N, C-alpha and C positions, 0 to 999 in steps of 0.2 A: 504493500500500500504506500502511496506517496504521502509525504509529510503534509499535514494540513496547514492552513494559513494561521498566523499568529497576529496578535494586536500590533506587534512591532512591524510586521509585513504591511499592515494597513497604515502605518505612519505614527503610531503612538507607542512611546517607549516608557513602560511602567517603571522599569528599573531606574531610568534617568530621573523620573519624578521622585522616586523614593530617595535617591541620592541627594537631590536638591533639598528635600525636607531635612535630611540629616545635616547638610551643610549649613542651613540657615538657623537651625535650632539654637546654637549658642548665641547668635545675634539677637534672636527673639527673647532669649532668657534674660538678657541684660535690660530689657524693657519692663520686666515683670513688676507688678505692684502687689502689696500684701493681700489685696482683695481677690486676686486671681486664684481660683480653685482648681481649674484644669484648663490648660492652654493647647498649644499646637499638638496635633496627633489624634485627637478625638473627633467624633462626629460633630460635636458642638463644644464651644469653649464656655467655661463657667466663670462668672465674676460676680462677687457680692458688692453691694453698695457700701461705700465707706461709712463707718459707724458715726462719724462726726456730724452727719446730716440728720436733722430732726424731722424734716418734711421734704424728702428728696424728690426732685423732678428730673426725669431723664430727658436729655436733649440729643437728638441724632442728626447726623449730616452725612451726605455722600457726594462724591465728586470724582473726577478723573484728572488727567494731565492735559488732555487735548492735543492739538497738533504740534505742541512743543516736542512731542515724541518723535515727529518726523526729523527734527534737527538732531536728536539723539541718535537716530538710525544713521543719518548721513555722516555724522562726526564719529560714530562708533564709540560714543560715551554713554554709559548706562548707570553711572554711580550716583547721580544726583536726582534723577527724575522721581525716585522713590520718596525723597524729601518733599518734592513738589506735591506728590500724591497725598501725603499726610497733611501738609500745610493747608491745602485747599479745604479739607474737612475740619481740622481742629480749629483753624481760625474762624470758620463759620459758626461752630459750636460755641466758641469763646464769646462771640458778640452778644450772646444771650446771658452772659455771666457764668457760663458753665465751665467746670473743670473737666477736660477730656479724660475719660476713664479707660476705654479700650478701643482698639482699631483692628479692622480686618481688611485684607486686600484680595483683589481678584486679578490674576495675571493670566492672560490668554494669548496663545501663539499658535502658529501652524505647525512648527517643529520646535520642540524644546531644546534650547542650547543652555545646558546647566550653568556654564560660566556666566553668560549674560544674565540669566534669571537670578543667579545668586547675587550679582552686582546690584541689580534692581532692588531685590528684597533687603539686602544689607542697607541700602539707602532708606528704605521704608523703616527699618529698625532705628537708624540714626534719627530720622524725623520723629519717631515715637519717643526716643530718649529726649530730644529737644522739647517735646510737648509734655513730657511726664506721663504719657499714657502707655498702656501695655499693648504690645502686638500679640494678640492671643489666638489668632488663627487666620485662615485665608483659603484660597483655592488657586491651584495652578492647573489650567486647562490647556491641553495639547489637542488642537483640532485641525488635522490636515485639510488643506484646501480652503480654509477660512481666511487666512492672512497671507500676504506676500512673504516670500522668503526673507528672513532677517528682521521681520517686524513683529510687534506685539501690541497689546492694548492693556491698559491699567485702569482699575476702578478701586475706590476705597470707601470704607464705611466707618464712621466714628460715633461712639456713644459717650456723652458727657453727663455730668450730674450737677445740679444747682439747687440750693435751698429755695423753696417756693417764694419766700418773702424777698429773696435776693435776685430774682429774675430781672434782667435788664431788657425792657421793652420800649424805651424811649418816651413813655408817657409823662415822665417828669421833666422832659426838656421844655424850656421856656425861653422867651425872648430875653436877651442879655447873657445867655450862656455862651461859652467859648468852644470853638472847635479846634482840637489839636490834631496834627498829622504826624504819624510815625513813618519814618522813611522806609521805602521799599528797598529791596536788594537788587532790583532790576525790573524786567517786565513781568516777573513772577510767572504765572501760567495762563495769561490771558492776552488776546490780541495776536497770537502767533500765526494765524492764517494771513493777516495783513502783513505782519512782520516778515514772514517767509516770502510773500509776494514782493515786498520791497527788496529783500535780499537777492532776488533773482536778477535785479538790475543795478544793485549798488552794494559794494563790499562794506561790511561793518568796520568802523575805525579800529585801529590797533588798540589792544588793551581791553576791548569790550567782550565779555564772555556772555554769549546769548543763552547759555545753559545754567547760569547762576541760579541756584534753587530759591524758591519762594521763602521769604522770611517767616519764621514761626514766632508769633507774638505772645504765646500762651503764658509763659512763666512771668515776664515783666508785667503783663496786664493783670494776672491773678493777684500778684503782689500789690499792684496799685489799687485794685478793687477792695483789698483787705484793709487799705489805709485811708481811703476816702470814697465818697459816693461818685460813681461813674454813672452818668445819666443815659448815655447811649454810645454805641459803637457801630461802625460800618466797615466790613471787610471789603476793600476796594478790589473787586475782581471784574468779571465781565460786566460791561456797562459803565466802568470807570467811576470817577467821582460823581458825575452828574446822575448816574443811574443807581448808585448804591446808597449814598447819603440820604436821599428821600425816604428810603425804606425804614428808617428809624425815627423819622420826624412825626410828631403828632399834628393833627389838624390845627390850622391857624398859625403855623410857623413855616419859616424857610431858612435855609442856610446860605449865607453870603460868604463865598470863598475868595480870598485875596490871592490871585495867581502869583504875585511877586513875593509872597510870604515864604516861599521855599525855592531853592535853586533847582532848575531842571537839569538833569544830568546829561552827559554827552550822548548816551543811548537814545534818549527821547528827542534830543535836538536832531540827531542823525535821522531817526525815523520820520520826523516831520519834514525835514529838509529833503531827504532822498525820495520820500513818497509824495511830496507835495500835499501832505495831509492837513486839512483845515483844523484850526484851533479847537473848535467845538467837537470835531470828530476825534481829536487826540484825547479829549477828556471823556468821551463816550466809550473809547476802545481800550486805552491804556491807563495804568495807574498814575503815569506821569511823575513818579517819584514818591507817591504817598500810598503805602500799603494798608494802612488802618487809620480811620478817622475816629476820634474819641471826643465826646461831648461832656464837659464838666461845667460846674458853676464858676462864675468869674472869680469868686473868693478862693477857689481851689486850684487855679491855673498854675501859680508859681510852684506849689507843692507837687502837683502832678508832673510838671516838667522835670523838676528836680529828682523825683523818684524814678521816673522812666529813664532819665539820662544816667542815673547811678546804676541802673540795671543794664546799661549798654545800648539803649535805644537813642536814635537821633530824632529829636522832636521839634516840631515847628508849630507855632500858633498860626493856623491857616485861615481862621474865619470866625464868624459869630452867628448866633441865631437871632432872627428878627420875627416880628409879628407879620403874618401874611394871610390873606384870605384867598383861597383857591389853590390849585395844584400846579398850574403850568410852569411857574418859576420856583419850584420847590428848592432848587439850588441855583444860585447865581454866581458865576465865576467872573 
């Protein structure tokens, strides 16, 4: 009798997948929290809610890395996109006042290259360490014919926890409050379809790394929230400043952002110049140098800036909250 077909003959290497799990296990272990009861290896991961919370509310977020992955494929660099993956979800959970608790990833490819996958997942573990959350599980899917050779896709899922009375929803924002901006590390993970189009016709200036990972603001912001009232936060992702800041503003208010309040880095100057991108489009597509907007009372501005800078953040006072009727001009730049 002839030998029958195997799963490997069909393009799926189970042994390679098992070897990958073994390779990433020590990196995931470094992210563990005391609440984790069972992590990587089981059918489901178990995590208790920290005992310090009296009335805990779970906050969840999910996201991907987007077409920034295309640059990673082109450049053959896979060590930082995992940080991007974590950052996009943990920063979103953070803006509700939540402490990220655990993270799961989904890595999908046509043919598993264990070395590449290990680099990606090591980056995910580094991102979890930066955010203080546990990498407790995930899925590696090898699906022949679904993806071009050498390419993969990433998705992530984060669960955080916040005390019910400490949820940040923007309802306390009022005219006279200040808007602070925390500097971004680059384009983060948004606007890369436009960025790559610009890159087709213009070379990026020397010294600009288009794969610099998204900055994770979790630990400095959790420390700030423990020291003074934070009224609102906006993670500046797709939609830019003009699309994200309004999401935290209550009715009857608007944010006035002073464009000259922070320096625009060479990256964004090049993108606007090389692409002929209009100013309003820049603020709708890219973060333009501000990765997180934070609203605090005027009386807390100096202390907030001092605390954030001592935690390693670059902070600018970028605007103010005004009274406003209607929604068309929720953000004015």
